[in-house]
C-alpha positions in Angstrom: 112.3 96.6 111.5 108.7 97.0 111.9 106.6 93.8 110.8 103.7 95.5 109.5 103.8 96.2 105.6 104.0 99.7 104.5 101.8 100.7 101.9 103.3 103.0 99.2 101.5 104.3 96.2 101.7 107.1 93.8 104.4 109.0 92.0 106.0 110.5 95.0 106.1 107.1 96.9 108.0 105.4 93.9 110.4 107.8 93.9 110.7 107.8 97.5 111.1 104.0 97.6 113.6 104.4 94.9 115.8 106.8 97.1 115.1 104.6 100.3 116.4 101.4 98.8 119.7 103.6 97.3 120.3 105.1 100.8 119.9 101.8 102.4 122.4 100.3 99.9 124.7 103.0 100.6 124.4 102.5 104.4 123.5 106.4 104.3 119.6 106.6 105.5 120.0 109.4 108.2 122.4 111.5 105.8 119.8 111.2 103.4 117.2 112.2 105.9 119.2 115.2 107.4 119.6 116.3 103.7 116.0 116.0 102.9 115.1 117.8 106.2 117.4 120.6 105.0 115.6 120.7 101.4 112.3 120.6 103.1 113.1 123.6 105.2 114.8 125.5 102.2 111.5 124.9 100.2 109.5 126.1 103.3 111.7 129.7 103.7 111.8 130.2 99.9 108.8 131.1 97.6 111.2 131.4 94.8 112.5 127.6 95.3 109.1 126.6 95.7 108.0 128.3 92.4 111.0 126.9 90.6 109.8 123.3 91.6 106.1 124.1 90.9 106.3 126.0 87.9 105.9 124.4 84.4 107.6 127.9 82.7 111.1 126.8 83.7 112.5 124.3 81.3 114.0 121.0 82.6 117.7 122.2 82.1 117.0 125.5 84.0 115.4 123.5 87.1 118.2 121.1 86.9 120.9 123.5 87.2 119.1 125.6 89.6 118.4 122.7 91.7 122.3 121.6 91.3 123.2 125.0 92.6 120.8 125.2 95.7 121.8 121.5 96.5 125.6 122.3 96.4 125.1 125.8 98.4 123.0 123.8 101.0 125.9 121.0 101.4 123.7 118.3 100.3 125.3 114.9 100.2 126.0 113.3 96.5 123.2 110.8 96.6 120.4 113.5 97.2 122.2 115.7 94.8 122.1 113.0 92.1 118.6 112.2 93.1 117.5 115.8 92.3 119.2 115.8 89.1 117.0 112.7 88.0 113.6 114.3 89.5 114.7 117.5 87.6 115.2 115.5 84.4 112.0 113.9 84.6 110.1 117.1 85.4 108.9 115.9 88.9 110.1 118.5 90.9 106.5 119.2 91.4 106.2 116.1 93.8 109.3 117.0 96.0 107.3 117.8 99.1 105.3 114.8 98.6 108.6 112.5 98.0 110.2 114.1 101.0 107.0 113.1 103.1 106.9 109.7 101.8 110.6 109.2 102.3 110.4 110.1 106.0 107.0 108.1 106.4 109.1 104.9 105.0 112.3 105.7 107.6 110.3 105.8 110.4 108.2 102.7 109.4 111.7 101.1 109.1 113.0 102.2 112.4 109.9 100.8 114.0 108.5 104.5 114.2 104.9 105.9 114.0 104.1 109.4 112.8 101.7 111.3 114.5 100.3 115.0 113.7 99.2 117.2 116.7 97.4 120.4 116.4 97.1 122.3 119.4 95.5 125.8 120.4 98.8 126.8 121.9 102.5 125.8 121.4 103.5 123.0 123.6 106.2 123.1 126.2 109.1 120.3 126.1 107.5 119.0 129.1 104.1 118.6 127.7 105.6 117.4 124.4 107.3 114.7 126.2 104.4 113.6 128.1 102.3 113.5 125.0 104.8 111.4 123.0 104.9 108.9 126.1 101.1 108.7 126.2 101.1 107.9 122.3 103.8 105.5 122.9 101.8 103.7 125.5 98.7 103.7 123.0 100.4 102.4 120.0 103.2 100.5 121.5 106.1 101.9 119.2 108.3 105.1 119.7 105.9 108.1 117.9 107.7 111.1 116.0 105.5 113.9 116.7 105.0 116.9 114.1 103.1 119.7 115.8 101.4 122.7 114.6 99.4 125.3 116.3 95.7 126.5 115.6 94.6 129.2 117.6 91.0 128.5 116.5 90.8 125.4 118.7 90.5 127.6 121.4 91.9 124.7 123.6 92.7 121.1 123.7 94.5 119.1 120.6 93.6 117.2 117.4 95.8 113.9 117.0 96.1 112.1 113.8 97.9 108.7 113.9 97.6 106.9 110.7 94.1 106.6 110.0 92.8 107.2 113.8 91.9 111.0 114.9 91.5 111.9 118.4 89.6 115.2 118.7 89.8 116.9 121.9 89.6 120.4 121.2 87.5 122.9 122.8 86.3 123.9 119.6 84.9 120.7 118.5 83.5 120.3 122.2 81.5 123.6 121.9 80.3 122.7 118.3 79.0 119.3 119.4 77.2 121.1 122.6 75.7 123.5 120.1 74.5 120.7 118.1 72.9 119.1 121.0 71.4 122.3 122.3 69.5 122.6 118.7 68.0 119.1 119.0 66.5 120.1 122.6 65.0 123.3 121.7 
C-alpha cells in the first residue's frame, strides 16, 4: 500500500470511498474494478444510458429499474448492482462517471500505482507505450497506469499529466512559444 495519503473530496469521492471499503471488506476489489470498467464502457457507448444517468426527467424509480436491468444484462456483480441501486435511489447517477474515476484513483493508490494521462498527436504503438511507461516509472518511482488519448492538433510530441505535474513536449506548444518569442524580437 502506498505510504502517501490520498486526498478524497466531493460527493463522488465519498461514494467511491464507500464502494472501495465495501469491495475491500468483501475481498472483491479487482472484481468491482472490472465491473466499473464495464459500466464506464457502456456509458461511453450508449448516449441513451448517459441520458438516463444525467437527466432529471426520469424518476428515481425509473432510473433504479433501468440501471438494475443494465447491470443484470451486463453481468455486473451483486456488490456493484446494490451500489447502483443506492446511487439511483439517492438521485446521484449524474455523478456515476466521477465515482468510477475516483474509485479507480483510490484503487491505483491502494496498489501503489500512479495514474498518468498522455495525449499524443498519433496513436502510440505497444512498444512506444511500454517505453513511455518505463520512463514514467523511473521518474516517479512507482508503477504508472497510462491513459492515452489522441489529439491531432498537437502535430507531434505529447502532453503528459501525472498528478499535478504536466509535461508538455508537443510541437504545437513549441511552435506557439517560438511564435511568441518572435513577436518580442520583431
